[in-house]
C-alpha positions as CSV (number, residue, x, y, z in Angstrom):
1,M,-5.3,-17.6,-42.7
2,V,-2.2,-19.7,-42.9
3,L,-3.9,-22.7,-41.2
4,A,-7.0,-22.2,-43.6
5,D,-4.7,-22.2,-46.6
6,N,-2.7,-25.3,-45.5
7,P,-5.1,-28.2,-44.7
8,K,-2.1,-30.6,-44.3
9,G,-0.9,-28.5,-41.4
10,V,2.0,-26.2,-40.8
11,L,5.3,-26.3,-38.9
12,V,6.4,-23.4,-36.6
13,Y,10.1,-23.3,-36.2
14,R,11.8,-21.1,-33.6
15,D,15.5,-21.1,-33.0
16,E,14.6,-19.8,-29.6
17,L,11.3,-21.0,-28.3
18,A,11.0,-18.2,-25.7
19,S,9.4,-16.0,-28.5
20,W,6.8,-18.6,-29.1
21,F,5.9,-18.9,-25.4
22,T,5.8,-15.1,-25.1
23,G,3.5,-14.9,-28.1
24,L,0.9,-17.0,-26.4
25,T,-0.3,-13.9,-24.5
26,R,1.4,-11.0,-26.3
27,Y,-1.2,-10.2,-29.0
28,S,-4.5,-10.6,-27.2
29,K,-6.1,-10.1,-23.8
30,T,-6.7,-13.8,-23.5
31,D,-4.3,-16.8,-23.4
32,A,-3.9,-18.5,-26.8
33,T,-2.9,-21.7,-25.1
34,A,-6.4,-23.2,-25.6
35,D,-6.1,-22.8,-29.3
36,W,-2.8,-24.5,-29.5
37,L,-4.3,-27.5,-27.6
38,Q,-6.9,-27.7,-30.4
39,L,-4.0,-27.7,-33.0
40,F,-2.4,-30.6,-31.2
41,H,-5.3,-32.8,-32.0
42,A,-6.1,-31.3,-35.4
43,R,-9.5,-30.4,-34.1
44,P,-11.8,-27.6,-35.5
45,L,-10.7,-24.0,-34.9
46,S,-12.7,-20.9,-35.3
47,V,-11.1,-17.4,-35.4
48,D,-13.1,-14.2,-35.1
49,R,-11.6,-11.1,-36.8
50,K,-12.5,-7.5,-36.5
51,T,-11.5,-6.6,-40.1
52,G,-11.0,-8.4,-43.4
53,D,-13.3,-10.0,-46.0
54,K,-14.1,-12.9,-43.6
55,L,-14.9,-11.9,-40.1
56,T,-15.0,-15.6,-39.0
57,I,-12.6,-18.1,-40.2
58,A,-13.6,-21.8,-39.5
59,I,-10.9,-24.5,-40.0
60,P,-12.3,-28.1,-39.6
61,H,-9.0,-29.8,-39.1
62,A,-6.4,-27.2,-37.9
63,A,-2.9,-28.8,-37.3
64,A,0.4,-27.3,-36.4
65,G,3.7,-28.5,-35.1
66,V,6.2,-26.5,-33.0
67,I,9.9,-27.2,-32.8
68,G,12.9,-25.2,-31.4
69,T,15.4,-24.9,-28.6
70,I,15.3,-23.1,-25.3
71,Q,17.5,-22.5,-22.3
72,P,16.6,-24.3,-19.1
73,V,16.1,-21.2,-17.0
74,V,13.8,-19.7,-19.7
75,L,11.9,-23.0,-19.9
76,A,11.4,-22.9,-16.2
77,R,9.7,-19.5,-16.5
78,A,7.7,-20.6,-19.5
79,F,6.2,-23.7,-17.8
80,T,4.0,-21.6,-15.6
81,R,1.5,-23.1,-13.3
82,D,-1.5,-22.3,-15.6
83,F,0.4,-23.6,-18.7
84,R,1.1,-26.9,-16.9
85,A,-2.4,-27.2,-15.5
86,S,-3.9,-26.7,-19.1
87,G,-1.9,-29.6,-20.3
88,G,0.4,-27.4,-22.5
89,A,3.6,-28.6,-21.0
90,A,2.7,-32.3,-21.1
91,R,2.2,-32.1,-24.9
92,I,5.7,-30.9,-25.5
93,L,8.4,-33.4,-26.2
94,V,11.6,-32.4,-24.4
95,V,15.1,-33.7,-25.0
96,M,18.4,-32.7,-23.5
97,P,21.5,-34.1,-25.3
98,P,24.5,-34.6,-23.3
99,P,27.2,-32.0,-23.9
100,R,29.8,-33.1,-26.5
101,Q,33.1,-31.4,-27.3
102,K,33.0,-29.7,-30.8
103,V,35.5,-31.4,-33.1
104,W,36.3,-30.8,-36.8
105,T,35.5,-33.6,-39.3
106,D,35.9,-33.9,-43.0
107,D,33.2,-36.3,-43.3
108,D,30.3,-35.1,-45.6
109,L,26.9,-36.6,-46.2
110,P,27.2,-38.7,-49.4
111,A,25.5,-37.0,-52.4
112,A,23.4,-40.1,-53.0
113,V,22.1,-40.1,-49.5
114,A,21.1,-36.6,-49.6
115,A,19.3,-37.1,-52.9
116,D,17.4,-40.1,-51.6
117,Y,16.4,-38.1,-48.5
118,E,15.2,-35.2,-50.6
119,A,13.2,-37.6,-52.9
120,L,11.6,-39.2,-49.8
121,V,10.5,-35.8,-48.4
122,R,9.2,-34.8,-51.8
123,R,7.0,-38.0,-52.0
124,L,5.8,-37.4,-48.5
125,R,4.8,-33.9,-49.4
126,E,2.8,-35.3,-52.4
127,F,0.3,-37.0,-50.1
128,E,-3.1,-35.6,-50.7
129,P,-6.2,-35.6,-48.4
130,A,-9.5,-37.0,-49.1
131,T,-12.6,-34.7,-49.6
132,D,-16.0,-34.7,-48.1
133,A,-19.3,-34.1,-50.0
134,D,-18.6,-30.3,-50.1
135,G,-15.1,-30.7,-51.5
136,R,-13.3,-30.0,-48.3
137,P,-10.2,-31.9,-47.2
138,V,-10.8,-34.4,-44.5
139,P,-8.6,-37.0,-42.7
140,V,-9.3,-40.8,-42.8
141,P,-8.4,-43.3,-40.2
142,V,-5.5,-45.8,-40.6
143,R,-6.0,-49.2,-38.8
144,F,-3.5,-51.5,-37.2
145,T,-2.8,-55.0,-38.7
146,P,-4.1,-57.7,-36.4
147,A,-0.7,-58.3,-34.9
148,A,0.0,-54.6,-34.4
149,R,-3.3,-54.1,-32.7
150,E,-2.6,-57.1,-30.3
151,Q,0.8,-55.4,-29.4
152,W,-0.9,-52.0,-29.1
153,G,-3.2,-53.5,-26.5
154,R,-0.4,-54.8,-24.5
155,F,1.4,-51.5,-24.7
156,V,-1.7,-49.5,-23.6
157,N,-2.1,-51.7,-20.4
158,E,1.7,-51.5,-19.6
159,W,1.9,-47.7,-20.3
160,G,-1.3,-47.1,-18.3
161,Q,0.4,-48.6,-15.3
162,K,3.6,-46.8,-15.8
163,T,1.6,-43.5,-16.0
164,F,-0.3,-44.3,-12.8
165,D,2.9,-45.1,-11.0
166,A,4.5,-41.8,-12.2
167,G,1.7,-39.9,-10.5
168,E,3.0,-41.2,-7.2
169,E,6.2,-39.1,-7.9
170,S,5.0,-36.2,-9.9
171,D,1.7,-35.0,-11.4
172,D,3.7,-33.2,-14.2
173,L,5.5,-36.5,-15.0
174,A,2.2,-38.5,-15.1
175,A,0.6,-35.8,-17.4
176,A,3.6,-36.0,-19.8
177,F,3.6,-39.9,-19.7
178,S,-0.1,-39.9,-20.5
179,K,0.6,-38.1,-23.8
180,M,3.3,-40.6,-24.7
181,E,0.8,-43.3,-25.4
182,G,-0.6,-41.1,-28.3
183,Y,2.8,-40.1,-29.4
184,A,3.8,-43.8,-29.8
185,A,1.0,-44.3,-32.3
186,R,2.0,-41.0,-34.0
187,F,5.6,-42.1,-34.3
188,A,4.3,-45.5,-35.6
189,L,2.3,-43.7,-38.3
190,I,5.2,-41.7,-39.3
191,H,7.4,-44.8,-39.7
192,H,4.6,-46.5,-41.7
193,L,4.2,-43.5,-44.1
194,V,8.0,-43.3,-44.6
195,L,8.0,-47.0,-45.6
196,R,5.2,-46.4,-48.1
197,A,6.9,-43.3,-49.6
198,A,10.3,-45.1,-49.9
199,P,11.1,-47.2,-53.0
200,G,9.1,-50.4,-53.0
201,G,6.5,-48.8,-50.7
202,A,3.7,-49.8,-53.0
203,T,3.9,-53.3,-51.5
204,I,3.4,-52.0,-47.9
205,P,-0.2,-52.7,-46.7
206,D,-2.6,-49.8,-45.9
207,A,-2.6,-50.7,-42.2
208,V,0.1,-49.9,-39.8
209,G,2.2,-53.0,-39.2
210,L,4.0,-54.5,-36.2
211,D,7.4,-53.2,-37.3
212,S,6.1,-49.6,-37.5
213,L,4.3,-49.9,-34.2
214,E,7.5,-51.2,-32.5
215,A,9.4,-48.4,-33.8
216,G,6.8,-46.0,-32.5
217,I,6.8,-47.6,-29.1
218,T,10.6,-47.4,-28.9
219,L,10.7,-43.8,-29.7
220,A,8.0,-43.0,-27.1
221,R,10.0,-44.9,-24.4
222,W,13.0,-42.9,-25.3
223,F,11.2,-39.6,-25.2
224,A,9.6,-40.6,-21.9
225,A,13.1,-41.3,-20.5
226,E,14.2,-37.9,-21.7
227,T,11.2,-36.2,-20.1
228,E,12.0,-37.8,-16.8
229,R,15.6,-36.7,-17.0
230,V,14.7,-33.2,-18.1
231,Y,12.0,-32.7,-15.4
232,A,14.5,-34.1,-12.8
233,A,17.2,-31.5,-14.0
234,L,14.6,-28.7,-13.8
235,A,13.8,-29.6,-10.2
236,E,17.4,-29.3,-9.1
237,D,18.8,-26.7,-6.6
238,D,21.9,-24.8,-7.3
239,S,24.3,-27.3,-5.7
240,T,22.8,-30.2,-7.6
241,S,23.0,-28.3,-10.9
242,R,26.7,-27.6,-10.2
243,L,27.3,-31.4,-9.7
244,R,25.4,-32.2,-12.8
245,A,27.4,-29.9,-14.9
246,V,30.7,-31.6,-13.7
247,A,29.0,-35.0,-14.2
248,D,28.0,-34.1,-17.8
249,R,31.5,-33.1,-18.6
250,V,32.8,-36.4,-17.3
251,R,30.2,-38.1,-19.3
252,A,31.3,-36.3,-22.5
253,L,34.8,-37.6,-21.7
254,G,33.6,-41.2,-21.8
255,G,32.2,-41.6,-18.3
256,R,35.6,-41.4,-16.5
257,A,38.3,-38.8,-16.1
258,T,41.6,-38.1,-14.5
259,V,42.1,-34.8,-12.8
260,R,44.3,-33.8,-15.7
261,A,41.7,-34.8,-18.3
262,L,39.0,-32.8,-16.5
263,Q,41.3,-29.7,-16.3
264,K,42.2,-29.9,-20.0
265,S,38.5,-30.2,-21.0
266,N,37.8,-26.7,-19.5
267,G,41.0,-24.8,-18.6
268,R,39.0,-21.6,-18.1
269,K,36.9,-23.1,-15.3
270,Y,39.6,-25.4,-13.8
271,R,42.7,-23.2,-13.8
272,T,44.5,-25.5,-11.4
273,A,44.7,-29.3,-10.9
274,A,43.4,-28.6,-7.4
275,A,40.2,-27.0,-8.7
276,A,39.6,-30.0,-11.0
277,E,40.3,-32.5,-8.1
278,A,37.9,-30.7,-5.8
279,A,35.2,-30.8,-8.4
280,L,35.6,-34.6,-8.8
281,A,35.8,-35.0,-5.1
282,E,32.4,-33.3,-4.7
283,L,30.9,-35.9,-7.0
284,V,32.4,-38.7,-5.0
285,A,31.1,-37.2,-1.8
286,A,27.6,-36.9,-3.3
287,G,27.7,-40.6,-4.4
288,W,27.7,-39.7,-8.1
289,G,30.9,-41.8,-8.8
290,A,34.1,-43.2,-7.2
291,W,37.8,-43.1,-7.6
292,E,39.7,-46.0,-9.2
293,E,43.4,-46.4,-8.6
294,A,45.8,-48.1,-10.9
295,R,49.5,-48.5,-10.1
296,P,51.8,-48.2,-13.1
297,A,53.7,-51.3,-14.1
298,G,57.0,-49.5,-13.7
299,G,56.2,-48.3,-10.2
300,G,55.5,-44.8,-9.1
301,H,52.5,-43.0,-7.7
302,P,49.2,-44.6,-8.4
303,L,47.0,-43.0,-11.1
304,R,43.5,-42.0,-9.8
305,T,40.6,-42.0,-12.3
306,F,37.1,-40.8,-11.4
307,V,34.5,-43.1,-12.8
308,L,30.9,-41.8,-13.1
309,G,28.4,-44.1,-11.5
310,P,24.9,-44.9,-12.9
311,T,22.2,-42.4,-12.0
312,H,18.4,-42.5,-12.2
313,D,18.0,-39.7,-14.7
314,T,20.6,-40.1,-17.3
315,S,19.8,-41.6,-20.7
316,D,23.4,-41.8,-21.9
317,T,26.1,-43.9,-20.2
318,R,29.5,-45.5,-21.1
319,D,29.2,-48.9,-22.4
320,P,30.1,-51.1,-19.3
321,A,31.6,-53.7,-21.6
322,D,34.4,-51.2,-22.5
323,E,37.0,-50.9,-19.8
324,D,39.6,-48.6,-21.4
325,G,37.6,-45.5,-20.9
326,E,37.5,-44.5,-24.6
327,A,34.0,-45.9,-25.4
328,E,31.3,-43.7,-27.0
329,V,28.3,-42.9,-24.9
330,S,25.6,-45.4,-25.5
331,D,21.7,-45.1,-25.3
332,T,20.0,-46.6,-22.3
333,R,16.3,-47.1,-22.4
334,P,14.1,-47.9,-19.4
335,D,13.3,-51.7,-18.8
336,T,10.1,-53.0,-20.4
337,P,7.7,-54.5,-17.8
338,E,6.2,-57.8,-18.3
339,E,3.6,-57.7,-21.0
340,T,-0.1,-58.3,-20.3
341,T,-2.7,-59.6,-22.8
342,D,-5.8,-57.7,-22.0
343,L,-6.9,-55.6,-25.0
344,P,-8.7,-52.2,-24.9
345,G,-12.1,-52.1,-26.3
346,N,-11.8,-50.0,-29.4
347,S,-11.8,-50.5,-33.1
348,G,-8.1,-50.7,-33.4
349,R,-7.9,-47.5,-35.5
350,V,-4.7,-45.5,-34.8
351,S,-6.8,-42.3,-35.0
352,E,-9.1,-43.5,-32.3
353,V,-6.5,-44.8,-29.8
354,S,-3.9,-42.2,-30.3
355,C,-5.3,-38.9,-31.5
356,V,-3.5,-39.4,-34.8
357,A,-5.3,-38.1,-37.9
358,V,-4.3,-38.9,-41.5
359,T,-5.6,-37.9,-44.8
360,K,-6.7,-40.1,-47.5
361,P,-4.1,-40.7,-50.3
362,A,-4.4,-39.6,-53.8
363,P,-4.2,-42.3,-56.6
364,G,-0.9,-43.2,-55.1
365,D,-2.6,-44.3,-51.9
366,R,-0.2,-42.7,-49.4
367,P,-1.7,-40.9,-46.4
368,H,-0.6,-37.8,-44.5
369,S,-0.2,-37.2,-40.8
370,E,-0.7,-34.2,-38.6
371,G,2.1,-32.5,-36.6
372,A,3.4,-32.5,-33.1
373,A,5.5,-30.3,-30.7
374,G,9.1,-30.6,-29.5
375,A,11.7,-28.7,-27.8
376,S,15.4,-29.2,-27.1
377,V,16.5,-28.0,-23.6
378,G,19.5,-28.2,-21.4
379,R,19.9,-28.1,-17.6
380,G,17.7,-26.1,-15.2
381,R,16.3,-26.0,-11.6
382,R,12.6,-26.0,-11.0
383,R,10.0,-28.6,-10.0
384,Y,6.8,-28.8,-11.8
385,R,3.3,-29.9,-10.9
386,S,0.2,-30.2,-13.0
387,D,-3.5,-31.2,-12.7
388,D,-3.4,-32.7,-16.2
389,R,-3.7,-36.3,-15.3
390,P,-4.3,-39.2,-17.7
391,H,-7.5,-39.0,-19.5
392,E,-9.4,-40.7,-22.3
393,L,-7.9,-40.3,-25.8
394,R,-10.0,-39.1,-28.7
395,G,-9.6,-39.3,-32.4
């Protein structure tokens, strides 16, 4: 009934997502994954009940998003073979923030910024759907501008190749990448709606513009890089996981660390300098970094610093332009392949090419978008495979 009473969709928040995964099979003899796959695309959903005034509840456009956190080991168990084969895992956006030391700050969010954000969210919530001949809420498509549609065609071709190449490494990765194409358009739509809801948004055209599309594509690339990094971490054995834990701590220290710095960062684990040095030496032996030696100007023993090397599955690295070791970590996104000019044969509607559904605006002419799924995870050790290969997208 919750979905039936909320045609705009609902958000399911779980501080610990294990309860959501468990709930897929807890309350019935059948797996509820298929129903959640319907919700991902805001497709029709029918629920048969044994009691109540309505024995059958039909929802024409059921939409729900899921967000929460989960431990890597628990995620490994939750991503069962059947769940991956169904495409459930591929639809989940996963992120694994690098570990950061907790520090106190007196900085507060300015009251004006908080008020502006609250007003923006309120305006977004005011978006109303259109209605059909029977008075039921229905979504309407939102088109790209000509420039955005041209760029979308280039991205589809490029991402199609990237997804195909990912299949050579992992079916699971290819399945997740195939969903990123649709997510790029969803993110673009969100960016577009925020622009329209912001002050001065009345001047923004109805169609999704190039700036919004570029923002959506950028986010999709970042999530794809995070997915690749998380899947690689989940495939690790115990020894590699141990190395990564040390590397993550060094990365939190700026990408380089002396033996003393590593020991101070976790005195409980590295009770002696020898233990910290041994941990860094393991990274060197595994090719994850190298020692740098600097002799003090006044003489004495050289100072050895471990410098973390670039790896294929990290999305945060120290800025190489900074040589003093104090730089903040910086975001690193995958390189963009050479663009092509072939365009897909479709109408250019966001809803058709990306499975994004929006609702017709009220007099203010501001649409509304469906939800998505997401999860935040840490490190783990399991490899995944899936039969959910790239397939056609439907609106």
